[in-house]
C-alpha positions in Angstrom: 198.6 -62.8 25.5 199.9 -59.3 25.8 197.6 -56.3 25.2 198.4 -52.6 25.3 195.5 -50.5 26.5 194.9 -47.1 27.9 191.5 -47.6 29.5 192.4 -48.3 33.1 188.9 -49.5 34.0 189.1 -52.2 31.3 192.6 -53.2 32.5 191.3 -53.3 36.1 188.3 -55.5 35.2 189.8 -57.9 32.7 193.6 -58.2 33.0 195.4 -60.8 35.1 198.5 -58.7 35.4 199.2 -55.0 34.7 202.5 -53.3 33.8 202.4 -49.6 34.4 205.0 -47.5 32.7 206.4 -44.0 33.6 209.2 -42.1 31.8 210.2 -45.0 29.6 210.6 -47.4 32.5 208.6 -49.8 34.6 206.6 -48.1 37.4 204.7 -51.1 38.8 203.8 -54.6 37.8 201.3 -57.0 39.4 197.7 -57.7 40.0 195.5 -54.8 38.7 194.0 -54.1 42.1 197.5 -53.8 43.5 199.0 -51.7 40.7 196.1 -49.4 39.7 195.8 -47.4 42.9 194.9 -43.8 43.4 198.5 -43.0 44.4 199.9 -44.7 41.3 197.4 -43.0 39.0 198.3 -39.6 40.5 202.1 -40.3 40.2 202.0 -41.5 36.6 199.1 -39.5 35.1 198.8 -36.5 37.4 195.1 -37.2 38.1 193.4 -37.5 41.4 191.0 -40.4 41.5 188.8 -42.6 43.6 188.8 -46.4 43.5 185.3 -47.6 44.1 184.1 -51.1 44.8 180.6 -52.3 44.2 178.9 -55.6 43.3 180.3 -55.4 39.8 183.9 -55.0 40.9 186.4 -52.1 41.1 186.2 -48.9 39.2 188.5 -45.9 38.8 186.7 -42.5 39.0 189.0 -39.6 38.1 188.0 -36.2 39.5 190.8 -33.7 39.2 194.0 -33.1 37.3 197.3 -32.1 39.0 196.7 -28.5 37.6 193.6 -28.3 39.8 191.1 -28.5 37.0 188.2 -30.9 36.9 188.6 -33.7 34.4 185.3 -32.8 32.8 186.7 -29.3 31.7 
């Protein structure tokens, strides 16, 4: 099954494989925990983030855009 989604936390939690696109091309493909890294999220979306692991799994926590503004603003 192929599903297009924009919620990276859902992709990280439920997908077997992730295909990340940038500028109409493939940026990365593989296991979610290998593809959805802080570096990749910054490069593709321009957002700084933490990847946090707890007893429920991995979670992406964005904290700042590349313009230097908080993601809450």
